[in-house]
N, C-alpha and C positions, 0 to 999 in steps of 0.2 A: 504494500500500500504506500502511496506517495505521502510526503509530508503534509500536503494540503488536504488530502483525503483523511489522513489520521487526525489532523487538527479539527476538521469539520465533524468527524465522527465523535471526537472527544467533547466538543461543544454540544452536540446533540445528546450525548449520553449525560453530560452534566445537567442540561436543561430538563431532560426526562426525569432524572433523579430528583431535581429540585421540585418539579411538579408533583411527583409521587409523594415526596415528604410533605409538601404543603397540603396535599389532599388528605393524607393520613392525619396530620396535625389538626386540620379543621374538623375532621370527623371525631377525633378524640375530644376536642374542646367543645364540640357542639352539644354534648350531653351535659356539660357543666358538672356541678356537684350534686345535682338532683336533690336539692333541699326543698322539701315540701313547703308550699306557700298556703297560708290560711286564706279562706274565702268568706266574704261577707254575705251571709244568707238572711240578714235581718228583715228583708222584704218578703220572705217566704213564711208560710205557716210553720211554726216550730213543732217538731215531731215527737219530742220528749226523749227520755233516756233509753227506752226499750226499742231495740232495732226492729223495724218492720220487715216483713218477709218479701214484700214486692214493692215496686216503685210507686209511691203515692202521687208522683207528679207526671206520670205517663199521660193522664187525661185530667180534665177538670180545670177549674179557674186558675190554679197556680202553675199550670204547665207552661204557659208562655214565659212567665218570670223565671221558672226553673230552667227553661231552655237558655234564656239569656245568661243566667248565672253559670249554668253548666258549660256553656261554650267558653266563657272566660276562664272558668276553673280548669277545664280540660287543657286549654292553651298554656296556663300557668304551671300545671302539675304533670300533665301526661304527654303532651305533644313532643317534648324533647326525646322521648323514647318510642312512643307509639305513632309519631308522625303527625304533621299538620293535617287538619281535617280528618283525623283518625286513619289516614292512609299510611300504613306501615312501610318502611323501607326494607323490611325483611328480617331485621334483627329481633324486634319485639313482636308479639302477636298483633295481628291486624284486628282491631276492636270492632270494625264494621262487620266482621264475620262471627262475632261472639255467639250469637244465638241463631245463626243461619239454619241450623238443622231443625229448629222449631218451626220455621216458616213453611217447611215442606210437609208438615203433618196435616192430614185431612181431618182427623177427628179433633173437634174443638176442645174436648176435655184433655186429651193428650197434649195438644198444642199449648193450652194454658198451663198445664203441669210442667211442660218443658220450659216455658218462659219463667215460671216461678223458680225452677231449679237453677236457671241461668242467672236470675237476680240474686239468689243466695250465693252462688259461686262468685259473682262479680263483687258483691259486698264483702265477702270473706277475704277475697284476694286483695282488695283495696285496703281493707282494715289491717290485715296482718302481713301483707306483702308475700313474696315468694322467695324461698331459699332452697337451693339444691346443692348438696355436697359442700355445705358451708359457704357457698357463694350466694350473694344477694342478687337475685334477678329483678326484683321489684321491691322498693323500700316500703315499709308499713306506713300507712297514712292515718291510722287511728291516733287520736289525740291532737291531730293537726286539722284534719277535715272532719266536719260534723256530719251527722246522718243526712242533714239537708243538703250539704255540699256534695256528698257521694251520690245521692239520688239525683241531684241536678246534673252531675256528669253523666250518669246513666241515661237521663232524659236526652241530653245532647247526643249520646252515642246511638240512641234509638232513631234519631233523625238521619244518622249516617249509615244505616244498614245498607248492605248491598242488595239489590233486587234479586 
């Protein structure tokens, strides 16, 4: 290889490495410290200390306000891992698909039971987080997010379901 070709090759290699490092660093920094952010739910009906089994904000007069709060709460606490607008980049679960199996059920009773089970799974996961082999895959949000905030986030996710 000539000196000119070697020089061009080296510059291309250096540029490629710089781009790869910049991309890797931006992906690492994009997640930040994942410090849970509190959510103001004072404009919602307060649900009390006993955790409900299903989302009280899915329908009814508070659903619009819960959606507004849930959208903001999702962006503050969930989007850094689960993706903007709940569209995962493949690392964390795609929350638009959380209860997709329920939608395919024809029997109304089975469908409702499935949605209830997914509500329970969602709340348990958000409250306690997920750990496997000593590694934290999702931090626990209990003590930071109230029941109203968690159900508001679920209300937002219900609007993001894939058809």
